[in-house]
PDBQT receptor file of N, H, CA, C and O in Angstrom, charges set to zero:
ATOM      1  N   UNK A   1      90.625  64.155 119.389  1.00  0.00    +0.000 N 
ATOM      2  CA  UNK A   1      89.670  65.013 118.734  1.00  0.00    +0.000 C 
ATOM      3  C   UNK A   1      89.416  66.248 119.590  1.00  0.00    +0.000 C 
ATOM      4  O   UNK A   1      89.273  66.165 120.810  1.00  0.00    +0.000 OA
ATOM      5  N   UNK A   2      89.366  67.375 118.929  1.00  0.00    +0.000 N 
ATOM      6  H   UNK A   2      89.483  67.442 117.938  1.00  0.00    +0.000 HD
ATOM      7  CA  UNK A   2      89.197  68.631 119.642  1.00  0.00    +0.000 C 
ATOM      8  C   UNK A   2      87.709  68.897 119.883  1.00  0.00    +0.000 C 
ATOM      9  O   UNK A   2      86.877  68.753 118.988  1.00  0.00    +0.000 OA
ATOM     10  N   UNK A   3      87.408  69.287 121.111  1.00  0.00    +0.000 N 
ATOM     11  H   UNK A   3      88.085  69.404 121.838  1.00  0.00    +0.000 HD
ATOM     12  CA  UNK A   3      86.015  69.584 121.440  1.00  0.00    +0.000 C 
ATOM     13  C   UNK A   3      85.741  71.061 121.181  1.00  0.00    +0.000 C 
ATOM     14  O   UNK A   3      86.519  71.927 121.581  1.00  0.00    +0.000 OA
ATOM     15  N   UNK A   4      84.642  71.334 120.518  1.00  0.00    +0.000 N 
ATOM     16  H   UNK A   4      84.010  70.630 120.194  1.00  0.00    +0.000 HD
ATOM     17  CA  UNK A   4      84.252  72.720 120.261  1.00  0.00    +0.000 C 
ATOM     18  C   UNK A   4      82.879  72.990 120.846  1.00  0.00    +0.000 C 
ATOM     19  O   UNK A   4      81.990  72.139 120.835  1.00  0.00    +0.000 OA
ATOM     20  N   UNK A   5      82.738  74.188 121.350  1.00  0.00    +0.000 N 
ATOM     21  H   UNK A   5      83.460  74.880 121.358  1.00  0.00    +0.000 HD
ATOM     22  CA  UNK A   5      81.428  74.589 121.865  1.00  0.00    +0.000 C 
ATOM     23  C   UNK A   5      80.540  74.968 120.683  1.00  0.00    +0.000 C 
ATOM     24  O   UNK A   5      81.042  75.257 119.597  1.00  0.00    +0.000 OA
ATOM     25  N   UNK A   6      79.230  74.969 120.887  1.00  0.00    +0.000 N 
ATOM     26  H   UNK A   6      78.822  74.734 121.770  1.00  0.00    +0.000 HD
ATOM     27  CA  UNK A   6      78.335  75.378 119.794  1.00  0.00    +0.000 C 
ATOM     28  C   UNK A   6      78.637  76.781 119.267  1.00  0.00    +0.000 C 
ATOM     29  O   UNK A   6      78.488  77.046 118.074  1.00  0.00    +0.000 OA
ATOM     30  N   UNK A   7      79.064  77.682 120.162  1.00  0.00    +0.000 N 
ATOM     31  H   UNK A   7      79.186  77.467 121.131  1.00  0.00    +0.000 HD
ATOM     32  CA  UNK A   7      79.402  79.041 119.729  1.00  0.00    +0.000 C 
ATOM     33  C   UNK A   7      80.622  79.029 118.801  1.00  0.00    +0.000 C 
ATOM     34  O   UNK A   7      80.652  79.747 117.802  1.00  0.00    +0.000 OA
ATOM     35  N   UNK A   8      81.625  78.212 119.135  1.00  0.00    +0.000 N 
ATOM     36  H   UNK A   8      81.601  77.629 119.947  1.00  0.00    +0.000 HD
ATOM     37  CA  UNK A   8      82.808  78.108 118.279  1.00  0.00    +0.000 C 
ATOM     38  C   UNK A   8      82.439  77.528 116.918  1.00  0.00    +0.000 C 
ATOM     39  O   UNK A   8      82.933  77.985 115.887  1.00  0.00    +0.000 OA
ATOM     40  N   UNK A   9      81.569  76.519 116.918  1.00  0.00    +0.000 N 
ATOM     41  H   UNK A   9      81.168  76.147 117.755  1.00  0.00    +0.000 HD
ATOM     42  CA  UNK A   9      81.132  75.913 115.658  1.00  0.00    +0.000 C 
ATOM     43  C   UNK A   9      80.390  76.944 114.817  1.00  0.00    +0.000 C 
ATOM     44  O   UNK A   9      80.602  77.041 113.608  1.00  0.00    +0.000 OA
ATOM     45  N   UNK A  10      79.519  77.712 115.465  1.00  0.00    +0.000 N 
ATOM     46  H   UNK A  10      79.346  77.633 116.447  1.00  0.00    +0.000 HD
ATOM     47  CA  UNK A  10      78.755  78.745 114.764  1.00  0.00    +0.000 C 
ATOM     48  C   UNK A  10      79.694  79.790 114.155  1.00  0.00    +0.000 C 
ATOM     49  O   UNK A  10      79.536  80.173 112.996  1.00  0.00    +0.000 OA
ATOM     50  N   UNK A  11      80.676  80.250 114.947  1.00  0.00    +0.000 N 
ATOM     51  H   UNK A  11      80.804  79.939 115.889  1.00  0.00    +0.000 HD
ATOM     52  CA  UNK A  11      81.629  81.251 114.447  1.00  0.00    +0.000 C 
ATOM     53  C   UNK A  11      82.420  80.700 113.260  1.00  0.00    +0.000 C 
ATOM     54  O   UNK A  11      82.633  81.390 112.263  1.00  0.00    +0.000 OA
ATOM     55  N   UNK A  12      82.848  79.442 113.387  1.00  0.00    +0.000 N 
ATOM     56  H   UNK A  12      82.675  78.881 114.197  1.00  0.00    +0.000 HD
ATOM     57  CA  UNK A  12      83.624  78.822 112.313  1.00  0.00    +0.000 C 
ATOM     58  C   UNK A  12      82.806  78.752 111.024  1.00  0.00    +0.000 C 
ATOM     59  O   UNK A  12      83.300  79.098 109.951  1.00  0.00    +0.000 OA
ATOM     60  N   UNK A  13      81.552  78.301 111.134  1.00  0.00    +0.000 N 
ATOM     61  H   UNK A  13      81.152  78.020 112.006  1.00  0.00    +0.000 HD
ATOM     62  CA  UNK A  13      80.692  78.204 109.951  1.00  0.00    +0.000 C 
ATOM     63  C   UNK A  13      80.419  79.573 109.346  1.00  0.00    +0.000 C 
ATOM     64  O   UNK A  13      80.396  79.733 108.125  1.00  0.00    +0.000 OA
ATOM     65  N   UNK A  14      80.211  80.565 110.218  1.00  0.00    +0.000 N 
ATOM     66  H   UNK A  14      80.229  80.435 111.210  1.00  0.00    +0.000 HD
ATOM     67  CA  UNK A  14      79.938  81.921 109.738  1.00  0.00    +0.000 C 
ATOM     68  C   UNK A  14      81.155  82.484 108.996  1.00  0.00    +0.000 C 
ATOM     69  O   UNK A  14      81.013  83.074 107.925  1.00  0.00    +0.000 OA
ATOM     70  N   UNK A  15      82.351  82.300 109.570  1.00  0.00    +0.000 N 
ATOM     71  H   UNK A  15      82.466  81.821 110.440  1.00  0.00    +0.000 HD
ATOM     72  CA  UNK A  15      83.573  82.771 108.918  1.00  0.00    +0.000 C 
ATOM     73  C   UNK A  15      83.773  82.077 107.574  1.00  0.00    +0.000 C 
ATOM     74  O   UNK A  15      84.139  82.712 106.585  1.00  0.00    +0.000 OA
ATOM     75  N   UNK A  16      83.530  80.768 107.551  1.00  0.00    +0.000 N 
ATOM     76  H   UNK A  16      83.233  80.252 108.355  1.00  0.00    +0.000 HD
ATOM     77  CA  UNK A  16      83.681  80.007 106.309  1.00  0.00    +0.000 C 
ATOM     78  C   UNK A  16      82.702  80.507 105.253  1.00  0.00    +0.000 C 
ATOM     79  O   UNK A  16      83.067  80.672 104.088  1.00  0.00    +0.000 OA
ATOM     80  N   UNK A  17      81.458  80.749 105.663  1.00  0.00    +0.000 N 
ATOM     81  H   UNK A  17      81.162  80.615 106.609  1.00  0.00    +0.000 HD
ATOM     82  CA  UNK A  17      80.430  81.237 104.745  1.00  0.00    +0.000 C 
ATOM     83  C   UNK A  17      80.802  82.621 104.207  1.00  0.00    +0.000 C 
ATOM     84  O   UNK A  17      80.666  82.883 103.012  1.00  0.00    +0.000 OA
ATOM     85  N   UNK A  18      81.272  83.507 105.096  1.00  0.00    +0.000 N 
ATOM     86  H   UNK A  18      81.383  83.294 106.067  1.00  0.00    +0.000 HD
ATOM     87  CA  UNK A  18      81.677  84.848 104.668  1.00  0.00    +0.000 C 
ATOM     88  C   UNK A  18      82.857  84.792 103.704  1.00  0.00    +0.000 C 
ATOM     89  O   UNK A  18      82.903  85.541 102.729  1.00  0.00    +0.000 OA
ATOM     90  N   UNK A  19      83.800  83.912 103.975  1.00  0.00    +0.000 N 
ATOM     91  H   UNK A  19      83.763  83.303 104.767  1.00  0.00    +0.000 HD
ATOM     92  CA  UNK A  19      84.957  83.771 103.099  1.00  0.00    +0.000 C 
ATOM     93  C   UNK A  19      84.537  83.274 101.719  1.00  0.00    +0.000 C 
ATOM     94  O   UNK A  19      85.009  83.784 100.702  1.00  0.00    +0.000 OA
ATOM     95  N   UNK A  20      83.648  82.274 101.682  1.00  0.00    +0.000 N 
ATOM     96  H   UNK A  20      83.266  81.859 102.507  1.00  0.00    +0.000 HD
ATOM     97  CA  UNK A  20      83.158  81.772 100.393  1.00  0.00    +0.000 C 
ATOM     98  C   UNK A  20      82.418  82.866  99.635  1.00  0.00    +0.000 C 
ATOM     99  O   UNK A  20      82.550  82.979  98.416  1.00  0.00    +0.000 OA
ATOM    100  N   UNK A  21      81.637  83.674 100.355  1.00  0.00    +0.000 N 
ATOM    101  H   UNK A  21      81.530  83.582 101.345  1.00  0.00    +0.000 HD
ATOM    102  CA  UNK A  21      80.912  84.773  99.721  1.00  0.00    +0.000 C 
ATOM    103  C   UNK A  21      81.887  85.788  99.125  1.00  0.00    +0.000 C 
ATOM    104  O   UNK A  21      81.700  86.245  97.997  1.00  0.00    +0.000 OA
ATOM    105  N   UNK A  22      82.934  86.140  99.890  1.00  0.00    +0.000 N 
ATOM    106  H   UNK A  22      83.085  85.768 100.806  1.00  0.00    +0.000 HD
ATOM    107  CA  UNK A  22      83.925  87.096  99.392  1.00  0.00    +0.000 C 
ATOM    108  C   UNK A  22      84.622  86.565  98.143  1.00  0.00    +0.000 C 
ATOM    109  O   UNK A  22      84.865  87.316  97.199  1.00  0.00    +0.000 OA
ATOM    110  N   UNK A  23      84.942  85.276  98.136  1.00  0.00    +0.000 N 
ATOM    111  H   UNK A  23      84.745  84.666  98.903  1.00  0.00    +0.000 HD
ATOM    112  CA  UNK A  23      85.603  84.677  96.978  1.00  0.00    +0.000 C 
ATOM    113  C   UNK A  23      84.698  84.754  95.754  1.00  0.00    +0.000 C 
ATOM    114  O   UNK A  23      85.150  85.113  94.667  1.00  0.00    +0.000 OA
ATOM    115  N   UNK A  24      83.408  84.415  95.929  1.00  0.00    +0.000 N 
ATOM    116  H   UNK A  24      83.041  84.124  96.812  1.00  0.00    +0.000 HD
ATOM    117  CA  UNK A  24      82.462  84.493  94.810  1.00  0.00    +0.000 C 
ATOM    118  C   UNK A  24      82.295  85.928  94.334  1.00  0.00    +0.000 C 
ATOM    119  O   UNK A  24      82.227  86.187  93.132  1.00  0.00    +0.000 OA
ATOM    120  N   UNK A  25      82.229  86.864  95.283  1.00  0.00    +0.000 N 
ATOM    121  H   UNK A  25      82.284  86.654  96.259  1.00  0.00    +0.000 HD
ATOM    122  CA  UNK A  25      82.022  88.272  94.934  1.00  0.00    +0.000 C 
ATOM    123  C   UNK A  25      83.219  88.825  94.162  1.00  0.00    +0.000 C 
ATOM    124  O   UNK A  25      83.042  89.551  93.184  1.00  0.00    +0.000 OA
ATOM    125  N   UNK A  26      84.440  88.487  94.595  1.00  0.00    +0.000 N 
ATOM    126  H   UNK A  26      84.584  87.897  95.389  1.00  0.00    +0.000 HD
ATOM    127  CA  UNK A  26      85.612  88.963  93.868  1.00  0.00    +0.000 C 
ATOM    128  C   UNK A  26      85.655  88.351  92.476  1.00  0.00    +0.000 C 
ATOM    129  O   UNK A  26      86.091  88.995  91.521  1.00  0.00    +0.000 OA
ATOM    130  N   UNK A  27      85.201  87.101  92.361  1.00  0.00    +0.000 N 
ATOM    131  H   UNK A  27      84.847  86.578  93.136  1.00  0.00    +0.000 HD
ATOM    132  CA  UNK A  27      85.130  86.471  91.042  1.00  0.00    +0.000 C 
ATOM    133  C   UNK A  27      84.172  87.210  90.134  1.00  0.00    +0.000 C 
ATOM    134  O   UNK A  27      84.468  87.433  88.960  1.00  0.00    +0.000 OA
ATOM    135  N   UNK A  28      83.016  87.594  90.675  1.00  0.00    +0.000 N 
ATOM    136  H   UNK A  28      82.776  87.413  91.629  1.00  0.00    +0.000 HD
ATOM    137  CA  UNK A  28      82.033  88.342  89.882  1.00  0.00    +0.000 C 
ATOM    138  C   UNK A  28      82.581  89.694  89.467  1.00  0.00    +0.000 C 
ATOM    139  O   UNK A  28      82.427  90.112  88.320  1.00  0.00    +0.000 OA
ATOM    140  N   UNK A  29      83.229  90.384  90.417  1.00  0.00    +0.000 N 
ATOM    141  H   UNK A  29      83.355  90.044  91.349  1.00  0.00    +0.000 HD
ATOM    142  CA  UNK A  29      83.781  91.702  90.100  1.00  0.00    +0.000 C 
ATOM    143  C   UNK A  29      84.866  91.584  89.035  1.00  0.00    +0.000 C 
ATOM    144  O   UNK A  29      84.952  92.415  88.131  1.00  0.00    +0.000 OA
ATOM    145  N   UNK A  30      85.691  90.547  89.146  1.00  0.00    +0.000 N 
ATOM    146  H   UNK A  30      85.621  89.871  89.880  1.00  0.00    +0.000 HD
ATOM    147  CA  UNK A  30      86.746  90.334  88.159  1.00  0.00    +0.000 C 
ATOM    148  C   UNK A  30      86.135  90.071  86.784  1.00  0.00    +0.000 C 
ATOM    149  O   UNK A  30      86.615  90.584  85.773  1.00  0.00    +0.000 OA
ATOM    150  N   UNK A  31      85.076  89.269  86.759  1.00  0.00    +0.000 N 
ATOM    151  H   UNK A  31      84.686  88.852  87.581  1.00  0.00    +0.000 HD
ATOM    152  CA  UNK A  31      84.399  88.967  85.500  1.00  0.00    +0.000 C 
ATOM    153  C   UNK A  31      83.808  90.236  84.892  1.00  0.00    +0.000 C 
ATOM    154  O   UNK A  31      83.878  90.436  83.679  1.00  0.00    +0.000 OA
ATOM    155  N   UNK A  32      83.228  91.090  85.730  1.00  0.00    +0.000 N 
ATOM    156  H   UNK A  32      83.172  90.927  86.715  1.00  0.00    +0.000 HD
ATOM    157  CA  UNK A  32      82.658  92.346  85.235  1.00  0.00    +0.000 C 
ATOM    158  C   UNK A  32      83.742  93.254  84.670  1.00  0.00    +0.000 C 
ATOM    159  O   UNK A  32      83.545  93.886  83.633  1.00  0.00    +0.000 OA
ATOM    160  N   UNK A  33      84.897  93.322  85.353  1.00  0.00    +0.000 N 
ATOM    161  H   UNK A  33      85.057  92.808  86.196  1.00  0.00    +0.000 HD
ATOM    162  CA  UNK A  33      85.963  94.175  84.843  1.00  0.00    +0.000 C 
ATOM    163  C   UNK A  33      86.498  93.624  83.524  1.00  0.00    +0.000 C 
ATOM    164  O   UNK A  33      86.862  94.394  82.636  1.00  0.00    +0.000 OA
ATOM    165  N   UNK A  34      86.549  92.290  83.388  1.00  0.00    +0.000 N 
ATOM    166  H   UNK A  34      86.253  91.664  84.110  1.00  0.00    +0.000 HD
ATOM    167  CA  UNK A  34      86.991  91.707  82.122  1.00  0.00    +0.000 C 
ATOM    168  C   UNK A  34      86.007  92.038  81.007  1.00  0.00    +0.000 C 
ATOM    169  O   UNK A  34      86.413  92.392  79.900  1.00  0.00    +0.000 OA
ATOM    170  N   UNK A  35      84.702  91.921  81.301  1.00  0.00    +0.000 N 
ATOM    171  H   UNK A  35      84.372  91.633  82.200  1.00  0.00    +0.000 HD
ATOM    172  CA  UNK A  35      83.696  92.249  80.296  1.00  0.00    +0.000 C 
ATOM    173  C   UNK A  35      83.821  93.707  79.881  1.00  0.00    +0.000 C 
ATOM    174  O   UNK A  35      83.739  94.030  78.696  1.00  0.00    +0.000 OA
ATOM    175  N   UNK A  36      84.018  94.581  80.854  1.00  0.00    +0.000 N 
ATOM    176  H   UNK A  36      84.084  94.318  81.816  1.00  0.00    +0.000 HD
ATOM    177  CA  UNK A  36      84.158  96.011  80.564  1.00  0.00    +0.000 C 
ATOM    178  C   UNK A  36      85.407  96.254  79.711  1.00  0.00    +0.000 C 
ATOM    179  O   UNK A  36      85.385  97.044  78.768  1.00  0.00    +0.000 OA
ATOM    180  N   UNK A  37      86.486  95.566  80.057  1.00  0.00    +0.000 N 
ATOM    181  H   UNK A  37      86.504  94.924  80.824  1.00  0.00    +0.000 HD
ATOM    182  CA  UNK A  37      87.728  95.722  79.304  1.00  0.00    +0.000 C 
ATOM    183  C   UNK A  37      87.541  95.279  77.854  1.00  0.00    +0.000 C 
ATOM    184  O   UNK A  37      87.993  95.961  76.934  1.00  0.00    +0.000 OA
ATOM    185  N   UNK A  38      86.875  94.138  77.644  1.00  0.00    +0.000 N 
ATOM    186  H   UNK A  38      86.507  93.583  78.390  1.00  0.00    +0.000 HD
ATOM    187  CA  UNK A  38      86.638  93.665  76.277  1.00  0.00    +0.000 C 
ATOM    188  C   UNK A  38      85.708  94.598  75.520  1.00  0.00    +0.000 C 
ATOM    189  O   UNK A  38      85.887  94.822  74.322  1.00  0.00    +0.000 OA
ATOM    190  N   UNK A  39      84.709  95.145  76.218  1.00  0.00    +0.000 N 
ATOM    191  H   UNK A  39      84.563  94.962  77.191  1.00  0.00    +0.000 HD
ATOM    192  CA  UNK A  39      83.788  96.075  75.583  1.00  0.00    +0.000 C 
ATOM    193  C   UNK A  39      84.543  97.328  75.123  1.00  0.00    +0.000 C 
ATOM    194  O   UNK A  39      84.316  97.828  74.021  1.00  0.00    +0.000 OA
ATOM    195  N   UNK A  40      85.433  97.824  75.969  1.00  0.00    +0.000 N 
ATOM    196  H   UNK A  40      85.617  97.418  76.864  1.00  0.00    +0.000 HD
ATOM    197  CA  UNK A  40      86.220  99.001  75.595  1.00  0.00    +0.000 C 
ATOM    198  C   UNK A  40      87.157  98.692  74.427  1.00  0.00    +0.000 C 
ATOM    199  O   UNK A  40      87.364  99.538  73.558  1.00  0.00    +0.000 OA
ATOM    200  N   UNK A  41      87.723  97.482  74.405  1.00  0.00    +0.000 N 
ATOM    201  H   UNK A  41      87.554  96.795  75.111  1.00  0.00    +0.000 HD
ATOM    202  CA  UNK A  41      88.581  97.101  73.278  1.00  0.00    +0.000 C 
ATOM    203  C   UNK A  41      87.790  97.077  71.982  1.00  0.00    +0.000 C 
ATOM    204  O   UNK A  41      88.274  97.532  70.946  1.00  0.00    +0.000 OA
ATOM    205  N   UNK A  42      86.561  96.543  72.038  1.00  0.00    +0.000 N 
ATOM    206  H   UNK A  42      86.168  96.173  72.879  1.00  0.00    +0.000 HD
ATOM    207  CA  UNK A  42      85.717  96.518  70.842  1.00  0.00    +0.000 C 
ATOM    208  C   UNK A  42      85.401  97.928  70.359  1.00  0.00    +0.000 C 
ATOM    209  O   UNK A  42      85.430  98.203  69.160  1.00  0.00    +0.000 OA
ATOM    210  N   UNK A  43      85.103  98.810  71.292  1.00  0.00    +0.000 N 
ATOM    211  H   UNK A  43      85.080  98.587  72.266  1.00  0.00    +0.000 HD
ATOM    212  CA  UNK A  43      84.804 100.197  70.914  1.00  0.00    +0.000 C 
ATOM    213  C   UNK A  43      86.019 100.842  70.265  1.00  0.00    +0.000 C 
ATOM    214  O   UNK A  43      85.886 101.522  69.248  1.00  0.00    +0.000 OA
ATOM    215  N   UNK A  44      87.200 100.638  70.836  1.00  0.00    +0.000 N 
ATOM    216  H   UNK A  44      87.309 100.086  71.663  1.00  0.00    +0.000 HD
ATOM    217  CA  UNK A  44      88.394 101.257  70.252  1.00  0.00    +0.000 C 
ATOM    218  C   UNK A  44      88.696 100.674  68.877  1.00  0.00    +0.000 C 
ATOM    219  O   UNK A  44      89.107 101.405  67.975  1.00  0.00    +0.000 OA
ATOM    220  N   UNK A  45      88.497  99.368  68.704  1.00  0.00    +0.000 N 
ATOM    221  H   UNK A  45      88.162  98.775  69.436  1.00  0.00    +0.000 HD
ATOM    222  CA  UNK A  45      88.711  98.772  67.385  1.00  0.00    +0.000 C 
ATOM    223  C   UNK A  45      87.746  99.359  66.370  1.00  0.00    +0.000 C 
ATOM    224  O   UNK A  45      88.127  99.658  65.238  1.00  0.00    +0.000 OA
ATOM    225  N   UNK A  46      86.493  99.523  66.780  1.00  0.00    +0.000 N 
ATOM    226  H   UNK A  46      86.183  99.280  67.699  1.00  0.00    +0.000 HD
ATOM    227  CA  UNK A  46      85.480 100.083  65.892  1.00  0.00    +0.000 C 
ATOM    228  C   UNK A  46      85.846 101.517  65.500  1.00  0.00    +0.000 C 
ATOM    229  O   UNK A  46      85.736 101.897  64.334  1.00  0.00    +0.000 OA
ATOM    230  N   UNK A  47      86.279 102.303  66.479  1.00  0.00    +0.000 N 
ATOM    231  H   UNK A  47      86.369 101.994  67.426  1.00  0.00    +0.000 HD
ATOM    232  CA  UNK A  47      86.646 103.691  66.188  1.00  0.00    +0.000 C 
ATOM    233  C   UNK A  47      87.889 103.758  65.308  1.00  0.00    +0.000 C 
ATOM    234  O   UNK A  47      87.969 104.604  64.417  1.00  0.00    +0.000 OA
ATOM    235  N   UNK A  48      88.857 102.879  65.547  1.00  0.00    +0.000 N 
ATOM    236  H   UNK A  48      88.791 102.193  66.271  1.00  0.00    +0.000 HD
ATOM    237  CA  UNK A  48      90.046 102.839  64.691  1.00  0.00    +0.000 C 
ATOM    238  C   UNK A  48      89.661 102.521  63.255  1.00  0.00    +0.000 C 
ATOM    239  O   UNK A  48      90.170 103.138  62.319  1.00  0.00    +0.000 OA
ATOM    240  N   UNK A  49      88.766 101.562  63.083  1.00  0.00    +0.000 N 
ATOM    241  H   UNK A  49      88.353 101.061  63.843  1.00  0.00    +0.000 HD
ATOM    242  CA  UNK A  49      88.320 101.178  61.749  1.00  0.00    +0.000 C 
ATOM    243  C   UNK A  49      87.614 102.347  61.071  1.00  0.00    +0.000 C 
ATOM    244  O   UNK A  49      87.868 102.644  59.903  1.00  0.00    +0.000 OA
ATOM    245  N   UNK A  50      86.727 103.006  61.809  1.00  0.00    +0.000 N 
ATOM    246  H   UNK A  50      86.520 102.765  62.757  1.00  0.00    +0.000 HD
ATOM    247  CA  UNK A  50      86.000 104.146  61.242  1.00  0.00    +0.000 C 
ATOM    248  C   UNK A  50      86.970 105.247  60.821  1.00  0.00    +0.000 C 
ATOM    249  O   UNK A  50      86.828 105.835  59.749  1.00  0.00    +0.000 OA
ATOM    250  N   UNK A  51      87.959 105.520  61.677  1.00  0.00    +0.000 N 
ATOM    251  H   UNK A  51      88.075 105.042  62.548  1.00  0.00    +0.000 HD
ATOM    252  CA  UNK A  51      88.921 106.573  61.387  1.00  0.00    +0.000 C 
ATOM    253  C   UNK A  51      89.717 106.234  60.129  1.00  0.00    +0.000 C 
ATOM    254  O   UNK A  51      89.901 107.088  59.262  1.00  0.00    +0.000 OA
ATOM    255  N   UNK A  52      90.188 105.000  60.025  1.00  0.00    +0.000 N 
ATOM    256  H   UNK A  52      90.039 104.306  60.730  1.00  0.00    +0.000 HD
ATOM    257  CA  UNK A  52      90.963 104.596  58.849  1.00  0.00    +0.000 C 
ATOM    258  C   UNK A  52      90.107 104.634  57.589  1.00  0.00    +0.000 C 
ATOM    259  O   UNK A  52      90.564 105.073  56.533  1.00  0.00    +0.000 OA
ATOM    260  N   UNK A  53      88.862 104.172  57.705  1.00  0.00    +0.000 N 
ATOM    261  H   UNK A  53      88.491 103.816  58.563  1.00  0.00    +0.000 HD
ATOM    262  CA  UNK A  53      87.969 104.147  56.551  1.00  0.00    +0.000 C 
ATOM    263  C   UNK A  53      87.680 105.569  56.071  1.00  0.00    +0.000 C 
ATOM    264  O   UNK A  53      87.733 105.844  54.872  1.00  0.00    +0.000 OA
ATOM    265  N   UNK A  54      87.374 106.466  57.002  1.00  0.00    +0.000 N 
ATOM    266  H   UNK A  54      87.330 106.243  57.975  1.00  0.00    +0.000 HD
ATOM    267  CA  UNK A  54      87.076 107.849  56.622  1.00  0.00    +0.000 C 
ATOM    268  C   UNK A  54      88.314 108.530  56.042  1.00  0.00    +0.000 C 
ATOM    269  O   UNK A  54      88.211 109.328  55.111  1.00  0.00    +0.000 OA
ATOM    270  N   UNK A  55      89.467 108.216  56.588  1.00  0.00    +0.000 N 
ATOM    271  H   UNK A  55      89.551 107.568  57.345  1.00  0.00    +0.000 HD
ATOM    272  CA  UNK A  55      90.715 108.798  56.102  1.00  0.00    +0.000 C 
ATOM    273  C   UNK A  55      90.961 108.351  54.656  1.00  0.00    +0.000 C 
ATOM    274  O   UNK A  55      91.334 109.159  53.806  1.00  0.00    +0.000 OA
ATOM    275  N   UNK A  56      90.748 107.057  54.384  1.00  0.00    +0.000 N 
ATOM    276  H   UNK A  56      90.445 106.400  55.074  1.00  0.00    +0.000 HD
ATOM    277  CA  UNK A  56      90.934 106.547  53.022  1.00  0.00    +0.000 C 
ATOM    278  C   UNK A  56      89.865 107.093  52.088  1.00  0.00    +0.000 C 
ATOM    279  O   UNK A  56      90.142 107.386  50.925  1.00  0.00    +0.000 OA
ATOM    280  N   UNK A  57      88.647 107.229  52.592  1.00  0.00    +0.000 N 
ATOM    281  H   UNK A  57      88.421 106.991  53.536  1.00  0.00    +0.000 HD
ATOM    282  CA  UNK A  57      87.536 107.681  51.761  1.00  0.00    +0.000 C 
ATOM    283  C   UNK A  57      87.723 109.139  51.350  1.00  0.00    +0.000 C 
ATOM    284  O   UNK A  57      87.471 109.511  50.204  1.00  0.00    +0.000 OA
ATOM    285  N   UNK A  58      88.171 109.960  52.307  1.00  0.00    +0.000 N 
ATOM    286  H   UNK A  58      88.375 109.657  53.238  1.00  0.00    +0.000 HD
ATOM    287  CA  UNK A  58      88.357 111.382  52.001  1.00  0.00    +0.000 C 
ATOM    288  C   UNK A  58      89.600 111.603  51.150  1.00  0.00    +0.000 C 
ATOM    289  O   UNK A  58      89.699 112.575  50.402  1.00  0.00    +0.000 OA
ATOM    290  N   UNK A  59      90.534 110.688  51.282  1.00  0.00    +0.000 N 
ATOM    291  H   UNK A  59      90.454 109.899  51.890  1.00  0.00    +0.000 HD
ATOM    292  CA  UNK A  59      91.585 110.771  50.351  1.00  0.00    +0.000 C 
ATOM    293  C   UNK A  59      92.942 111.087  50.751  1.00  0.00    +0.000 C 
ATOM    294  O   UNK A  59      93.836 111.150  49.907  1.00  0.00    +0.000 OA
TER     295      UNK A  59
């Protein structure tokens, strides 16, 4: 079994905590970009529909 000093244990826990935080943060950012992407797709679909409807309506 490897012996670690309290400072090494503290550094290890801190690095692990920071890594977990980064993983969660990237997950949140990815989720936000997906939401934004879907929102933009909805807007474009809505505008396409409006354009086609107005085009048919005007004749």
